ZAMARGU-4260 file (C-alpha; in steps of 0.2 Angstrom, whole numbers, plus 5000, padded with zeros to 4 digits):
<rodrens>
0) 5112/5089/5109 | 5106/5073/5115 | 5088/5071/5121 | 5085/5069/5139 | 5077/5052/5144
5) 5063/5061/5154 | 5057/5072/5140 | 5039/5068/5136 | 5035/5056/5123 | 5022/5056/5109
10) 5008/5048/5119 | 5012/5056/5136 | 5000/5069/5143 | 5010/5084/5149 | 5004/5094/5164
15) 5005/5113/5164 | 5004/5115/5146 | 4991/5125/5137 | 4991/5113/5123 | 4978/5099/5124
20) 4984/5081/5125 | 4983/5071/5109 | 4967/5061/5106 | 4976/5045/5108 | 4985/5050/5124
25) 4983/5042/5141 | 4986/5050/5158 | 5001/5040/5162 | 5018/5043/5153 | 5034/5033/5153
30) 5033/5014/5155 | 5016/5015/5164 | 5009/5023/5149 | 5017/5010/5138 | 5009/4996/5148
35) 4992/5005/5148 | 4992/5006/5129 | 4997/4988/5128 | 4979/4984/5135 | 4971/4994/5121
40) 4959/4985/5110 | 4967/4994/5095 | 4981/4983/5088 | 4990/4998/5080 | 4990/5007/5097
45) 4997/4991/5105 | 5011/4990/5092 | 5015/5008/5094 | 5017/5005/5112 | 5029/4991/5109
50) 5040/5002/5099 | 5040/5015/5112 | 5045/5003/5125 | 5062/5001/5118 | 5065/5019/5123
55) 5065/5014/5141 | 5081/5003/5142 | 5081/4986/5150 | 5063/4987/5157 | 5056/4991/5140
60) 5066/4977/5131 | 5059/4965/5144 | 5042/4970/5139 | 5045/4967/5121 | 5053/4950/5124
65) 5037/4946/5135 | 5026/4951/5120 | 5036/4939/5109 | 5035/4925/5121 | 5017/4926/5127
70) 5006/4936/5115 | 4999/4930/5098 | 4995/4936/5081 | 5001/4953/5075 | 5007/4959/5092
75) 5018/4944/5094 | 5026/4946/5077 | 5028/4965/5079 | 5038/4961/5094 | 5048/4949/5084
80) 5052/4962/5071 | 5058/4973/5084 | 5070/4960/5092 | 5076/4950/5077 | 5091/4961/5073
85) 5096/4965/5091 | 5113/4957/5097 | 5109/4954/5116 | 5112/4936/5121 | 5095/4935/5130
90) 5086/4942/5115 | 5094/4928/5103 | 5090/4915/5116 | 5072/4920/5117 | 5069/4921/5098
95) 5076/4903/5097 | 5066/4896/5112 | 5049/4903/5108 | 5049/4900/5089 | 5038/4885/5087
100) 5044/4881/5070 | 5061/4877/5076 | 5054/4864/5087 | 5041/4855/5077 | 5042/4836/5074
105) 5032/4823/5066 | 5018/4818/5078 | 5008/4806/5066 | 5012/4797/5050 | 4996/4791/5041
110) 4999/4777/5029 | 4989/4777/5013 | 4989/4764/4999 | 4986/4778/4986 | 4994/4794/4981
115) 4987/4809/4990 | 4986/4824/4978 | 4977/4837/4989 | 4974/4841/5007 | 4965/4854/5017
120) 4963/4859/5035 | 4946/4865/5041 | 4946/4883/5047 | 4939/4877/5064 | 4955/4867/5065
125) 4947/4850/5069 | 4947/4841/5052 | 4960/4836/5039 | 4953/4831/5022 | 4964/4821/5010
130) 4960/4816/4992 | 4967/4806/4978 | 4956/4792/4971 | 4944/4795/4985 | 4941/4807/5000
135) 4946/4803/5018 | 4943/4814/5033 | 4954/4813/5048 | 4954/4820/5066 | 4968/4833/5064
140) 4975/4831/5082 | 4974/4812/5084 | 4977/4807/5066 | 4962/4795/5067 | 4952/4791/5051
145) 4934/4796/5053 | 4920/4784/5047 | 4913/4797/5034 | 4913/4790/5016 | 4914/4802/5002
150) 4916/4793/4985 | 4924/4803/4971 | 4936/4799/4957 | 4954/4805/4955 | 4952/4821/4965
155) 4966/4833/4964 | 4959/4849/4971 | 4949/4852/4986 | 4944/4867/4997 | 4934/4869/5013
160) 4923/4884/5017 | 4927/4896/5030 | 4912/4890/5041 | 4920/4872/5040 | 4903/4865/5034
165) 4906/4863/5015 | 4920/4853/5006 | 4922/4856/4987 | 4931/4844/4976 | 4937/4842/4958
170) 4945/4828/4948 | 4957/4832/4934 | 4961/4818/4923 | 4955/4815/4905 | 4946/4799/4909
175) 4939/4803/4925 | 4924/4812/4932 | 4926/4831/4929 | 4912/4838/4939 | 4914/4849/4953
180) 4906/4842/4969 | 4900/4851/4984 | 4899/4841/5000 | 4892/4843/5018 | 4908/4840/5028
185) 4900/4834/5043 | 4890/4820/5035 | 4899/4817/5019 | 4883/4820/5009 | 4884/4827/4992
190) 4874/4844/4991 | 4878/4850/4973 | 4886/4844/4957 | 4892/4858/4945 | 4895/4854/4927
195) 4912/4860/4924 | 4917/4854/4906 | 4936/4858/4906 | 4945/4842/4907 | 4959/4846/4919
200) 4957/4857/4934 | 4971/4859/4947 | 4965/4874/4957 | 4950/4879/4967 | 4947/4893/4980
205) 4931/4897/4989 | 4927/4915/4994 | 4927/4918/5013 | 4908/4921/5013 | 4906/4903/5005
210) 4895/4910/4991 | 4907/4910/4976 | 4920/4897/4969 | 4934/4900/4957 | 4941/4886/4947
215) 4957/4887/4936 | 4957/4877/4920 | 4968/4871/4907 | 4961/4883/4894 | 4970/4898/4902
220) 4954/4904/4911 | 4946/4905/4928 | 4928/4901/4930 | 4919/4909/4944 | 4904/4900/4950
225) 4889/4906/4961 | 4886/4892/4972 | 4868/4897/4976 | 4862/4898/4958 | 4875/4884/4952
230) 4879/4896/4937 | 4896/4902/4930 | 4894/4921/4933 | 4911/4926/4926 | 4926/4919/4916
235) 4942/4928/4919 | 4955/4926/4905 | 4972/4933/4904 | 4985/4920/4906 | 4993/4913/4890
240) 4986/4896/4883 | 4993/4886/4898 | 4985/4878/4913 | 4980/4889/4927 | 4986/4877/4941
245) 4987/4889/4956 | 4974/4900/4965 | 4973/4909/4981 | 4961/4922/4988 | 4963/4936/5001
250) 4955/4934/5018 | 4943/4949/5014 | 4938/4940/4998 | 4943/4955/4987 | 4959/4949/4979
255) 4962/4933/4968 | 4979/4927/4964 | 4983/4915/4950 | 4998/4906/4944 | 5000/4897/4927
260) 5012/4887/4917 | 5015/4903/4907 | 5027/4907/4922 | 5016/4922/4927 | 5007/4927/4942
265) 4992/4938/4940 | 4982/4948/4953 | 4964/4951/4950 | 4950/4960/4958 | 4939/4945/4963
270) 4923/4955/4963 | 4925/4962/4945 | 4937/4951/4937 | 4948/4966/4933 | 4967/4963/4931
275) 4977/4972/4945 | 4995/4967/4941 | 5006/4954/4933 | 5022/4947/4940 | 5034/4940/4928
280) 5051/4935/4936 | 5049/4916/4935 | 5058/4906/4921 | 5046/4891/4922 | 5028/4887/4926
285) 5020/4892/4943 | 5014/4877/4953 | 5007/4886/4968 | 5003/4903/4975 | 4998/4910/4993
290) 4993/4927/4999 | 4997/4933/5017 | 4983/4937/5029 | 4985/4956/5027 | 4984/4954/5008
295) 5001/4963/5005 | 5012/4949/5002 | 5011/4936/4988 | 5022/4920/4987 | 5024/4909/4972
300) 5032/4892/4970 | 5038/4887/4953 | 5045/4873/4942 | 5061/4884/4941 | 5065/4877/4958
305) 5063/4895/4966 | 5051/4903/4978 | 5047/4922/4975 | 5040/4934/4988 | 5031/4949/4981
310) 5025/4965/4988 | 5008/4969/4981 | 5008/4987/4987 | 5024/4992/4979 | 5023/4979/4965
315) 5041/4974/4968 | 5049/4957/4972 | 5056/4956/4990 | 5065/4939/4989 | 5070/4925/4978
320) 5071/4910/4990 | 5083/4896/4983 | 5086/4879/4991 | 5075/4867/4984 | 5083/4856/4971
325) 5067/4851/4961 | 5050/4859/4957 | 5042/4868/4971 | 5024/4860/4972 | 5016/4870/4986
330) 5018/4885/4997 | 5008/4890/5013 | 5009/4906/5024 | 5006/4904/5043 | 4991/4913/5050
335) 5001/4927/5058 | 5010/4930/5041 | 5028/4928/5048 | 5032/4910/5041 | 5032/4902/5025
340) 5032/4883/5022 | 5036/4875/5005 | 5038/4858/4998 | 5044/4850/4982 | 5051/4836/4971
345) 5067/4836/4982 | 5057/4826/4995 | 5059/4841/5008 | 5049/4853/5017 | 5057/4870/5020
350) 5052/4883/5033 | 5057/4901/5030 | 5056/4917/5039 | 5045/4927/5028 | 5052/4943/5035
355) 5070/4940/5031 | 5070/4926/5018 | 5080/4915/5029 | 5078/4896/5029 | 5074/4891/5047
360) 5073/4872/5045 | 5073/4858/5032 | 5062/4843/5036 | 5067/4827/5027 | 5056/4813/5034
365) 5047/4810/5017 | 5055/4798/5005 | 5048/4804/4989 | 5041/4820/4981 | 5031/4831/4994
370) 5015/4837/4985 | 5006/4847/4998 | 5008/4857/5014 | 4994/4865/5024 | 4995/4875/5041
375) 4981/4874/5054 | 4972/4890/5058 | 4981/4892/5075 | 4998/4890/5067 | 5003/4875/5078
380) 5000/4861/5066 | 5008/4857/5049 | 5002/4843/5037 | 5011/4836/5022 | 5007/4823/5009
385) 5019/4814/4998 | 5021/4802/4983 | 5028/4790/4996 | 5009/4787/5000 | 5010/4795/5018
390) 5002/4810/5026 | 5012/4817/5040 | 5006/4828/5054 | 5019/4839/5062 | 5018/4849/5078
395) 5026/4851/5095 | 5026/4837/5107 | 5017/4841/5123
</rodrens>
């Protein structure tokens, strides 16, 4: 027997019953109750309200579409997950119109006379740092070069602290300067120099609290530095005798992910150095790794020309993304966790739906290998660097 539409729902308060209302209930039921719970400060209550809205026909569907169009963060993408498999024409139109990744275009092309091997966007969204033989700082939104001068030699890895005050760089050639250098981002003044003796280092990550730095090396290890004492406090080993060339850290600072030329991805407890899990499905070296904002999804890009998406909770592979015709150099996940951006030797940047594995767009404006991509904290700006000696800033034209 079908349920009646006006039967009480999970969060509705019911008059005349001797049972007490649930703790999370509100006085209003139906659509008014849904709208009330959408104003909650608890994101899980908001998401539950969106799911409930679909029980109320066209009015409820309108509410979910509005959340997709006008909300942000987890609530926006909860709405997206509820809508993406629906067949209504207005739903499909809304998904296309309000997905910014379908509309991005190249806003600025920054011409360089050197190869740019590393880029990073400051967490405050204001500054783009680029590095090769020296370090440049740019205004992210105007594309203008800032006057700050930061001299370094053959930098191929750089990171910016969460408070946007500190830049850390590392060179990686045999005949260059192998020290790790810590800079004040605003002034360009060098604050510290760490004596890292490994010749080649292609990966750095800094903890969210800015106190600890991890450095992947060619000797299959990861050195963990205390930036206050300037001492190595831990060396994490476990990869085969190949270069650890990819590192990522979770937003809570508890999980470290590493990728190596041994074709493996390893997940570590960053606080203890304990190995949590090893993923082994790639057939060639891993060039890049990323971890989603919720810490549950890991993405890896490889020399085998594929991208793999892993579920850390189940320890299973979710997708193998194919499309690049050359090495995948870099992967980056959008701040809301819904979108993946990749780049590689085939000169393209590819934008993927991380929920479905679908390739949404292919950007082909670079004329040579694309080494790096980075996404701004608000998810509205994409930056790429290439062997064609350009940096491109992508976004939506106002």
